[in-house]
N, C-alpha and C positions, 0 to 999 in steps of 0.2 A: 544456109550457115557458110557455105563455102564462098557464096557470093560476097557475104558480109564481111568475111576475113579478106578476101581480095581487095575490096573497097577499102578497109582499115588499113591494109598494108600500103597500097596505093596512095593512100592521104597521108601516111607516115613518109613516104619516100619524096612525095611532093613537098611537105615541110622539110625533109631534111635537104632537099636539091635548095629549096628557097633560101635555109639558114647557110648553106654553102655560098650560096652566090652573093647573099648579104655581107658574109663575113670577108669575103674578097676585097670588096670595095673600103672595108674600113681598116685593113691592116697593110703595111708595106714592111718589106723586107729584101736585103741583098741585092739591090738594082733592079727589082722587079721579077727577078728569076723564081722566087716563091709563089708570087702571083699567077705567073705565066704555068708552073707547073701544075699549081692548085687549079687553075681556069682548066687544064688539059685534063686533070682528073676529074673535075664536075662535068666536062664535057663526056667523057668515058662512061661516068655513071649515068648520065641521061640516056646515053646510048645502050646501055646495059652490058657494056663491056667493063666488067668488074676487074679482071686481071691486068687490063692496063690502067685502070683506076688507081688499083692498088700500087702499080709500078710508079705513077706519078706522083701519088700522096707520100710514098715512101721517099721519093727522090725529094720531096719538098721539105720534108720532116728535118733534115739537118740544117736547111737554109733558114728555118723559121726564127724570129725574134721572139722576145718575151711575150709581147701581145698576140703573136700568132702561133705560137706552141700549142695552146689549148685547142684553138680551131683545128691546126693540123692534126691532132690526135683524134678529134672528133670525125674529122674526115675518113681518116683511115679507118676506125673503128666502124664507121657505117658500112665501109665497103667490106670488112671484115664479116660483119653481122650479116651481109648480103651472101656472101660466100657461105655462110654457116661455119665461120671458124670463131665460135662462140668465146672461147676463153681467151683468144687473142683481143677480141673485140673487148671483152670486160675488162683487162688490163688497160687497154688504151682509155676506156670511157673513165676509169678510176683515175689514170693519171690526169685525164683533162680535168675532171674536178678537184684533184688537190691544186693544179695549176690554177684554175679559174679561182678558187678559194684563196689562194695566196694573192691573186691579183685584187680581187673585188671585194673580198671578205665572206663570211660564212653563211650571210643571209642577204646576198645581194640578188636581183632579179635574172640576172645572167646565168645565173647556176640552174634555173629550171629546166632549159633545154638540157643540159648534161644529166639531170637528176632524172629527168623523165626517160631519155634514151637509155640510160644504165638501167633503170627500174624495167623498162620494156624487155630489155636483154636478159635481165634475171627471170622474168616471167616465161620468156622462151627456154631458158636453160633449166629452170627448176619449177615447172608448172603448178605442181602440187603444193611444194614448200613455199611457193610465193603466196599462196593465198593465206598463210599465217600472218598474223597481225604484228610478229616480231622479226619477219624475214626482212633481206635486205630491200627487196623490191617494194615491199611495204612502207618500210621507214624512208626510202628515198621518195616514193610517191607521196607520202605524207609531208615529209619537208618541202617538197615542190608546191604541194598545196597551200602549206603554210606561208610560204614566200610570196607567191601569187596572191594569196587573200590579203596579206598584209600591203601588197604593192596597190592592189585595186582600192583597198580602204583608203591608203594615203592620196591615191588619184581622187576618189571621191570626196574625200576631205579638202582636198585643194579646189577641187571644182566647185563644190557647192558653197564653201564658207571662205575660200582662200581668194587669190589674186583673179579670179575669173568671175567675180561679182558682177550679174547683169547690168547692175545699176552703174557699175564703174566703167563696163565695156561699151555702153551706149550713153556714158555720160549724164546720165539722167539722175537729178537730185530728189526726184519725186515732187517738185514744186509745180508740175503742170507747164512748164515753158516749152 
């Protein structure tokens, strides 16, 4: 059981670091200072130096522009969660969720990462309460699942019957030419 929990935790950190690195390339703020500080924070996370990562992410937060503010909150929340500072992490996850909702809307696929991270933290903070279907963790997980399912259905619809029709892709009219 402990080995499985470690593997799950390592997988979550791998996903978080991948998300951090991916978000670094998509966002620009104030002459690259936000990017440099965030990159230093991500490097510190990768090295396990969470205190340094928190310092770097805290320094990057005031430099964030509209698009980079939610990722900045997510970065710092992930570090706080790793340090066991769950209440602070929960507040930052909530802030990131509100910011992302304002930017992309309430049912956008970009919300899934924030919802899943916040739900995972709620399960850590309230392991028994999180089992209840009306708990915050259960509701966030259900919302993320609905968004993901809708996005997968839209992708499937577009692939099977939309512009990626194989006859169009291979310019095959079915006449045997």
